[in-house]
N, C-alpha and C positions, 0 to 999 in steps of 0.2 A: 658557535650556535649553541644556545642554552636549551637543553632538553630535560624534561622531568624524568626521574628514575623511580623504580619501585621502592628503593630504600630512602627516598626523600621523606622529610617530615610531613605527615598527612595534614591536609587542611581540615578545618572544622566541617563536620558533615551535618546532614539534615536534622538529626536528632538533637544537635547542639545549637541550632539557630532558630531564631524566632522572627526577627524583622529584617533579615537579609536574604537575598536570593542571587546566587552567582551561577549563571548558566554554564560557565566554563568548567565547573566541577561536575556537570551532569548530575545534579543533586537528586533527581528523581530515581536514580539507580542505586542499588545497595553497594556497599564497599566491596572492593576486590578481595577475595578470600586469601588467606595465607597459603603459600605453596602454589600460587597461580602459575608461575613459570614452569614448575615441575609438572603441573597438571596439563599444560599445553604440550610438553614434550612426551607425555604419556599417551596422548591420543594416537590410536592405532587404526589403520585402514580396515583391518579385519574385524574390528568391533562393529557389530550390527547396529548399535545405537550411537555410533560416533557423531552423527549429525546432530542428534538431540543434545549430546554432551557439549559439542562446539557451541550450540546456541545458548546453552545454560551458562557456559563460561563467558560468553559475549555479553550477557545481560547483567553486567556490573559496570561501575563507573571507572572504566579503564583509562589510565593515563597513556601517553603516546608509547611508552616503553612496553607496557602490558599489551596494548593493542597490536604493536609490531610483533611481539612474541606469538600471539594468537594468530595474527595474519600469516606468519611464516608457517605455522602448523597447518593452517587451512590450505596454503599453497602446496605444502608437502602432501597432504592427503589427496588433494585434487590431482596432483602429479602421479600419485600411486593408483589412481582410478577408483578411489573410495567413493561409495555412495554416501552423500551427506544429507539424505532425506531425514527429516521433513523439510530441510532447506531446499529452495528452488535454485537451480543453476542460472548464472548470468555471466556473460563474458564482456568485460568493460575495457575499452581503450581510453587512455588519458593523454590528451594533448595539452601542453602547458607552455606558457611564456615565462614562467618562473620555476623555482626549484620545487618539484612535487614528489621527489623520491620517497621521503619519509611519510608523506601524506598517502601516497599510493600503497605503502607497506601497511598502514593502519586501516585502510578502507575495508579489507575483508572482514575484520572483526566487527566493525560497525554494521556492515551489511548482514552478517550472521545474526546480530541482535534483532534485525528486522526481517529475518526469515529467508535470507539469500546466501547461497554458496557462491562467492564472488571470485572469479578469476580476473586478473588485471594484467594489462600490458601498458608500459609507459613509453611514449615516443621520446626520442632525443630532445633535449631542451631547445625550445624556440623553433622547432621544425614543423610547425602546425600546417602551414600552407603547403610546404614541401610534401608532407605525408598525405594531405587531403587531395591535392590536385594531381598527384601522380598515381594512376590506377595500378601501377606495378609496385607501389610502396608496401612496406611491411604492415601498414594499417589494414590493407585489404588482403593480406596473405592468408588470413583465416577468418571465419565468420565472427563478427562482433555484434553483440546485441545492442550495445550502447556506446556512445563516445562522449566523454566528459571533457568539456573545454575549461581549462584552468587559465583564464585570461583576466586581465584587469583593465582599468581605464587607460593606463599608460600604453598597453599593447594596441588599443584602439585609437591612440593619438588624441585622447581627450584630456590629457594632463596639461597641455600648454594652452593658456587662455587665448581667445580669438577676439581681441579688443577692437580689431579693425572691422569687425562685422558682428553678426548675431550668433555665430557659431553653427548656423544651419549646414554649411558646407562640410564642416568637420563631422557633425552628427550623421549627416547623410552618407558620407564616405565610410564611417564606422559601420553603419547598418548595412551598407552594400557589401562591405568586406565579410560581414557575418552571413549575409544572404548567400553569397557564393559558397561559403563553407557548408551551410545547411543543405543547399541544393545538391552539391557534389557528393557529400556523404550519403545522402538519401538515395541518389541515383546510382552511385557506384557500389556502395557496400550494403545499403538497405538498413543500416543501423539507425537507432534513435539518438539524436544529439541532445545532450544536456547542456543548456546555456545558462551561465550565471548572470544575474543582475550585477551591476557594478557598485561597489562600495564608494561612497562619496569621499572626496579628498578630506583628510583630517584637519587641514589648516587653510581655511578660506582666506582669500586675499582681502576681501572687503568686509569681513565679519557678517553682521546681520543683513547688510546690504547685498550680499553675494547673489542671492536668488533673483535680484532685480537686474543684475548685469548679465544680459543674454549670452555674452561670449565667455563668461567665466567657466572654469572647469566644472564646478558644482552644477551650474545650470545646464551645461551640455550633458553631463552624466545623467541628470534627472530626465532630460528629454529622451536620451537613449533608452533608459530603463522603461520609460512610459511607452515606447514603441515596441518593446520586446514581446509582450503577450501576443499581440496580433501577428508579429513576424513568426513566432514559434508555432502558433496555431496554423499558419499557412503551410508550414513545412513539417508538421507532426513532431516538432521538437518539444522537449520538456524544459520548464523553467526552474532553475535552482536559485532561490531568492537569497543570495549572499548578502545583498544590501540590508535585508531585514535581519539577518543573523548579526551583521556588524552593528546595526542599530541596537539590537538586544544586548550585545556585549558592551557597546560604547566605542566610538571610533578611536578614542585615545588609547584603549586597550587592544582593539583589533589591529590597529596599525602599529608596526614596529620598524621605524626608519633604520635603525642599526641592523636588524636582521635582513632588511631588504637590501640595503646598500652593500653589506658585506657578503651575504649569502644568497641574495635574490629570493628570499622567502616571501611568499605572497601575503602572509599575515603573521601575527605573533605566534610563536610555537605553542603557547598555552591554549590557543584556539583550535589546534588540530583535532582533538577529540570531538569538539562540538561541530566543527565543519564536517568531519567524517560521518558523524551521526546524522546530519541533515542529508548528506548524500545517501547514506544507508537507508534512511526512511523513504526517500524518493524511489530508490531501487526496489525496496520492499513493496511500495505501492504499485510499481510497474508489474511486479510478479503477483499482484493480488493479495498481498499479505497484510493490508491495513486491517485494523480491528473494526468490528461491526457493532459491538454492544458495550455500553457502559453500565456496569453493575454498581449500584450505590448502597453503601452502608447508610444507616439513618442516624442513630445517636451520635452526636458530636461530629457528624459529617454533613448531613443535610439540615440539621438543627443543633443548637447548643443544648446540652443536657441529655438526660436519660429519661425518655418518656415514661417508662415503666415505673421509675422512682419519683420523678418530678411531676408527673401528670401532664395532661394536655396544656393546662395553663402555665406550667412551669418551664416548658421548653423555650429556648431563646431564639427569636426570629426578628427582633427589632432592636433599635438602639445601636450604639457603636459595636457591641460584641456580636449582635445578631446579624449585622450587615454582611459579614463574611459568609455566613451560611446561606443567606439569600443569594449572594453572588454565585455560590455553588449551584443552587437550583436554577438560576438564570442561565448559567452556562449549559447545564444539562438540557434545558429547553432549546437553547440555540443549537446544540448538537443534534437533538431530535429533529429540529427543523431541516437540518441538512442530511438526515437519513440515518443517524446513529440510533440504534435501538436502546431503550432504557429498561433496566431491570433493577430489582431491589433484593438484597440479601442482608438480613438483619437478625441478630439474636434478640427476639422480642415475641410477645404474644401477637398473633396475627391481627386481631381486632384492635388491640392497643396501638399497634403500628399504623394501621389504616386510618385510625381516628384522626391523626394529624392531617392526612391528605383530605379527609372528608369535612373536618370541622374547624381547623385552625385558620383564622382569617388572613394570616400573613404567609401561608404556604402558596408558593407559585406553582409547584408541582401538584398535579391531581392524579387520582387513581388511573384515569384514562390515559395518562402519559406513560404509564408503566406497563410494558408488555408482559412481564412475568414478575410476580410479587412473592418472594420467599421470606416470610417472617416466621421463624420457629426457633427451636433450641438445638437444631442439628448443627454440625460443624460447617464452617464456611465452604470447605472443599466440596462436601456433599451437595450443598445448595447450588454451588456454581455448576457442578455436573448436571444437576436437575434443570437449571436454567438453559444450559447448552442443549440438552435433550429436547426441552420444550420448544425452543426456537429452531431446532434442527440446524445448528451451526456448530463448528468446532470449538473446543476450549481455547484454541489459539486466537479466537475472534473476540475474547472477553478482556475487558479492563476492569479491575476492581478498585474503586475509590473507597478507602477505609482508613480512618484515623488511627486505628489500633495497630501498633507495630507488631504485637504478637500475632495478631490475625494475619497480617501481611506475610510474616515469616512462615507461618503455618501453610498458607496458600502456596507460597513459592516452593516450599519443600514437597508438598503433596501434588501440586499441579504447576510445574515450572513453566508450562506453556501459557498460563494465564498471566497477563501483565498486572502487577500490583505496585504502582509507583510509591516511593518513599514520600512521606508528607511531613511538614513541619508542625509545630505546635500552635499554629495560628491559622484559622480557617480561611482568612482573607487571602492566603497564599495558595490555597488548594487549586483554584482555577488556573493560576499562573503555572504551577507545577504540572498539572495535568496536560495543558496545551503545549508546554515547552517540551514534553516528552515525545511528541510527534506520533502518538499511536494511531491517529485518525488521518494521517497524511493521505492525499489523493492526487491522482494525475488527471482526473476528469470529474465532472459533476453533471449528472443527467437527471431527467425527470424521474427515472427509476430510483436514483439515489434519494431524491427529495421525498419520495413516497414510500420508502422502505419501511419506516416505522409504522405508518398507517397500514401497511400490508399485513403486519402481524395481527392487528386487531381484526382485519377482514378474514384472516385465516381462522380465527376463533369462531366467527360466524359460520364459515364453511364447515368447520368441525361439528358445530351444532346441527346443521342441516344433514350432514352425513350420518349422524347418530340416529336421525329420525327416518332416513330413507329406507325403503324396502329392499333395494338392491343397488348395485353399482350403476346400472343403466339409468335407473330413475334419478339417482344422485347427480350423475353427469348431465342429464337432460335438464334438471332443475337449476343448474348453474348458468344456463344460457350463455355458453362460452362462444367467444368470437376470436378467431385466429387470423393473423396477418402474416404474409410472406413478402420478402423483397430481397434483391441481391444486395451485397455490400454497397454502401454509399457514404459520402462524407458526413452526412447527418448522424448516422449510426456508428461511425467509425470508433469513437471513443468508448462507447458502451460495448462494442464487439471486442475490442482489445481488452477491456476490463473483464468480460466474461471468459475470454480465452486464458487469461492469466490467473483468475481466481477460482475457476471451476475445477474441482478435484474428483468428486464422486461420480457424477454422470458425465464422464469424459473418457472417450474410448482410447485416445492416444496420448492425452495430456501434453501435447506439443504447445509450446508457448511462443507467441508472436508479439512484437511491439506494435504500436499504433502505426509506425511508418511501414512496417511489413504488411500490416492489414491494408493500408492504403494501396500498396503495390498490388495486392491480390485483387483489388477491384477491377483491374484490367488483365492481370496475368493468369489468374486461376480459371479453370474451365467452368467451374460452377461455384457460386457462393450463395449462401442463404442466411438471412437474419429472420428470426421468428418472434412475433409478439402475440401476447395472449391477454384477454380481458374476460371477466364474467360479471354477473349481476352485482357482485360485492366489491369489485375494484379492478384496476388495471395492473397486471403484472409487469407491463412493459416488455422489453426484450428478454426472452427466456431461452432461446436456442440458436445454435450456429452450426452450419455445415460448410466445409471447404472441400472441394474435389479438384484434383489435378488430372490433366489428360496424360495418358500413357499410350500414345499412338492414336489413330483415328477412331478406334472402336472400343476403347477401354478408358474408364475413369477410375482413379484411385481416390477413395475417401480419406483425405488427409486428416481431417478434424470433424468430429461429431460430438457436440456437447449440449447439455441442457440443464437448466436450473432444477434443483431437487424440489423446489416449491410446487412444481406442476407434475410431479410423478403420479402415475395412475390415471392420467387424463387422455391417454392415447395420442399425445402430441407427437411422439416419435413416429407413429404410423402416418400422421399427416405430413411430417417432414420427409419421410421416405417417398410418399406420393409425389411431392414436389421434385425431389431428386430424380426419381425414375422417369417422371414425365419430361423433365428437361433433357435427360440422357437420351430418351427415345427420340425427341425432336432433333437432337444433334447427331443422330445416326449411331449412337453408342450402343454396343451389344452387351457389354459386360461391366458391372460395377464390382470393383474389388475393394475390400475393406479389411481393417485389422483392429484387433483388440490387443493393446499393450498393457499388461497388468502393472498396477502400482499399489502402494500400501493403502490407498483410499478408494480405488475404483472397482473393487470386487463386485459391487452391486450391478455392474453392467457387463459382467463376464459373458452372459448369455444373451446380450442385447441383439446381436445379429441372428442368433438361432431363432429368437422369438419373431423376428421380422421376416423369416423365410429365406435367409441367405444359406448357402451351402458351405459347410466347413471343408476347406481344402488342405489345410496344414496346421500343425500346432508344434510347440517346442517345450522344452523342459521347464521354462520359466512360467508357463501358463499362457503365453502369447498364442494368438489364433489368427489365421487368415481365412477370409471368406470370399465368396463370389455370388453374384446374383445375375440371373439371365433377365435382361431388361425386357425382352419380348414376352417372356412368360409372366412377368409381374402383373398382378391384378389388384387395383385399389379396392378398399372396402369402405363401407359407409361409416362415417365417423360423427361423433356428437358435437359438431360445431355449427353454429348458426351462420347464416350468410352475412 
């Protein structure tokens, strides 16, 4: 088995290429620094910032050897009980029909790159159904957040052509085999299953005629893949699009017959870092770590040339050289349409920079598309901090697209939590590089996601109204707020899981649950609540969640209480308590118990239950607090919400 090593001759990197793009090199990431292995060994559990250091090390173009070294360090730290904050923990089981040992070893490094402290367990080779169908197996011996299936078309029996028929029987049997696994894992362990699409066979029997032969292996694989999205949706599973990754690489490079026949490797060893990165970005999305905001540089990024020197008429947005910059703007608008917020950070005079948006006929982007416009002579790091403050999001939600290598290096040094992808010297490749990096990976897509960018413009209108209001009561009344409550249901399930995994500040316990676990709570929890809010300026969508579990017939424990920071100060939490107390009273519950578990980000809600009238019953040295509320004594108050 040929594996790359740290001492191997380095391949050309981004700064050296102009018209090539090799995703196997992870070219959007900076080079691995010298002394990487020593840095991994030096990571210590007692270091309070070890999690941030792990993530910083992971954010490089690691080959399989470097990724394995960092993965071992992560496993050691987790075994020692180290806190890897700001990384979010996730426990992954891997079930495979091929050799996944070295892939599993490299996965924690890729997951750390995307904000996840990953613990892994690999089942014995080809023991998939034995592990899944036996409730006493090691798979279920401890809680697993997710189960990754490492299977291919051969395991599903789609490698042999079915020329005696149309292949429907083989495809149906393969889908049924998968359905049994998904159902059993969900019902027995409650974990979310990650299901791969299947890479097409690299050597079609009929050439270009292959797709017209219904019983060919390629045709059966395509029908199987086409059925996966619906099947996964039915069982709360996640789709890992391995077929798309193989297409990006090219099937001739993805497939390695020698490695498969000798070592049962699922794909070429050179593809391990890219495969692991795709798994890592998916796990990051599960834990709410996807980026929310694209920050655009302007000169030589959104247009060719320097507007301050060349003037409005001198910047390039047309012809062969300008088309690449137009493609950047087109991608930015597409991302905005799916909910990514756009911002600008440019070393420019403000009026000069804005003139292109206002006056240039070939500009696709307009001022109204930009939520925050920072054009000045401050350093990029300061501008990025200002953008994050204005949008009320973390720096780890930002992606900077900047053609200047020195600016990127400065931002990485000053603000390592900001993503700043490496870029080539040809703008036409900028969209390819940006999207290949997977910063905006998602596991759901809701109305709230589509409308996120517009919500920031609405926030500006609300801020203007607030500045003119005489007092808070008048301001809230002027908003004409409407609030909606409902228990958990399949329609809201994806958004509920998204909120649970990405909300950090207004989150009393910061417990994370997968979509499959949320689905189980629809029937198992004593009380669930999803909250939606709208006002005269727009619809916030779902902004709050409560989960309460029964502890005997007369007590409910508040397991989860979270809310979007976008609606702070609107008394939504009092309305939520009213719903919780009313349901508890109707169920004969006498006491509500609740807990505040402190984290690095949720200090703003330390006195949440005090403000709501709960009684403090215990506290500990970490700042954790336990509360109780007498349901019979609770009295609702008048709140500023319209019917």
